C-alpha positions in Angstrom: -34.0 38.8 -56.8 -36.1 41.7 -56.6 -34.5 45.2 -56.1 -36.6 45.5 -53.1 -34.5 42.5 -51.5 -31.1 43.7 -52.8 -31.4 46.9 -50.9 -29.1 47.8 -47.9 -31.0 47.9 -44.7 -29.8 50.6 -42.2 -29.8 49.8 -38.5 -33.2 50.9 -36.9 -33.3 52.4 -33.6 -36.0 51.1 -31.6 -38.4 54.2 -30.2 -40.0 52.6 -26.7 -42.8 54.1 -25.1 -41.3 54.2 -21.6 -37.6 55.6 -21.0 -34.7 53.2 -20.1 -32.2 52.9 -17.6 -29.4 53.0 -19.5 -28.2 55.9 -21.7 -27.5 53.8 -24.8 -29.7 53.6 -27.9 -31.7 50.5 -28.6 -31.9 48.8 -31.9 -34.2 46.4 -33.7 -32.5 43.5 -34.5 -32.7 42.5 -38.2 -34.0 38.9 -38.4 -34.5 35.9 -40.6 -37.6 34.0 -40.2 -37.6 30.4 -41.8 -40.4 27.5 -41.8 -40.2 23.8 -41.8 -42.6 21.2 -41.7 -41.6 20.8 -37.7 -40.8 24.5 -36.7 -40.1 28.2 -37.4 -36.6 29.3 -37.0 -35.7 32.9 -36.0 -32.4 34.2 -36.8 -31.6 37.5 -35.0 -28.9 39.5 -35.6 -27.1 41.0 -32.5 -23.5 42.0 -33.0 -21.5 42.9 -29.7 -24.1 40.9 -27.6 -22.6 38.3 -25.6 -24.5 35.1 -24.9 -24.9 35.9 -21.3 -26.3 39.6 -22.5 -29.3 37.8 -24.3 -32.7 37.5 -22.6 -35.4 35.5 -24.1 -38.7 36.1 -22.5 -42.1 34.4 -23.2 -45.0 35.6 -21.4 -48.9 35.9 -22.5 -48.0 34.5 -26.1 -45.2 37.3 -26.7 -41.5 36.3 -27.2 -39.5 39.2 -26.3 -35.7 39.3 -27.4 -33.3 41.4 -25.3 -29.7 41.7 -25.8 -27.6 44.4 -23.7 -24.1 45.4 -25.2 -21.0 45.7 -22.8 -19.7 49.2 -23.8 -15.9 49.1 -23.9 -14.0 52.0 -22.1 -11.7 53.3 -24.5 -8.7 55.4 -23.5 -8.3 57.4 -26.8 -9.9 60.6 -27.9 -12.7 59.5 -30.8 -12.1 61.3 -33.8 -14.8 59.3 -35.6 -17.7 57.6 -34.8 -19.9 56.1 -37.3 -21.1 52.6 -36.2 -24.0 52.9 -33.6 -23.7 50.6 -30.5 -26.6 49.8 -28.4 -28.9 47.5 -26.8 -31.5 45.1 -28.8 -35.2 44.7 -28.4 -37.6 43.0 -30.4 -41.2 41.3 -29.7 -43.2 38.8 -31.7 -46.5 37.8 -31.0 -47.0 33.7 -31.1 -49.7 31.6 -32.5 -51.5 28.3 -30.6 -49.6 26.8 -33.6 -46.3 26.9 -31.8 -45.3 24.3 -28.7 -44.2 27.2 -26.4 -43.0 24.6 -24.0 -40.2 23.5 -26.5 -38.7 26.5 -27.5 -34.9 26.5 -28.0 -32.5 29.3 -28.3 -28.6 29.4 -28.8 -26.0 32.3 -29.5 -23.3 32.0 -32.0 -20.9 34.9 -33.3 -23.7 37.6 -32.5 -26.6 35.5 -34.2 -29.5 34.5 -31.6 -31.0 31.5 -33.3 -34.6 30.6 -31.9 -36.2 27.4 -32.8 -40.1 27.3 -32.3 -41.2 23.8 -32.5 -45.0 23.4 -34.0 -47.8 21.9 -31.9 -48.9 18.7 -33.3 -51.8 20.1 -34.5 -49.9 22.2 -36.7 -48.0 19.6 -38.3 -49.2 18.3 -41.5 -50.4 15.2 -41.3 -50.9 12.3 -43.9 -54.2 10.5 -43.8 -54.2 7.0 -45.4 -57.2 6.0 -47.5 -58.5 2.6 -46.6 -60.3 0.4 -49.2 -63.5 -1.6 -48.1 
């Protein structure tokens, strides 16, 4: 592993161009992206977001991930607050190599898993050489 790979990444707050309607910070969820022969898999870390709070939208080749955190009301007085709580937003531009009609999403333990199947034209094919 390189030194860059071992560095701890801080939460990045997303600075949107438009003002939101909720008074909470919006963060870029960190992602891991994997590729197999058949699909691209995106793992997006959204701690504190329930499956009902996740929205995955696909429009004009733009895949948008939004996660809304339900803030817990506490009766105690806050003495120290180090962990930033907020919503999540991330957007990806998809190529024509993705079969957009077959994208699947699931959520478990605060991790959104997106499976983006490759279109048939993007999958590697073995061509048989015939002898004459």
